[in-house]
C-alpha positions, 0 to 999 in steps of 0.5 A: 356950873363949877363944883366949888360954886355949886357947893357954895350955892347949895350950901354944902360949904360955907364959902367957895374957898372952903369948898375948893380946899376940900376938893383939892385935898380929895374929900369930894368924890364921884364913883370913888374918884376925887373931883376938882374944883372945875368939874362941871356938875350935872343933874343926877351926879351922886357926890360923897363929901367928906367932912371932919366927922361925917361923910354925906352922900347927896344926889344933885337934883338941879343946877341953877343957871343963875345962882344969884337968883333966889334959889332954895338950896335944899331944892338943889340936892337930895341927901342919900346917906349920912354917916359918921366918920370912922376914927383912924386908931 
């Protein structure tokens, strides 16, 4: 499954377009490298997501085959860490 779609299904982003914009801006990292929207998510991936005021690191637990089916978003990932974004000034 594409990363932008996974972020929407897992509710890490409100909409797929918002997820794509974050990915295009380089705010989603895996092992320090920015990911693209078309990245194929796999179970075990650790993603670092930079939101406006916080950084969340998650581990992907499962990738649903049929995202339209009733899937519990909380069962798709596990939050490893969450910290506040440091100001630039």
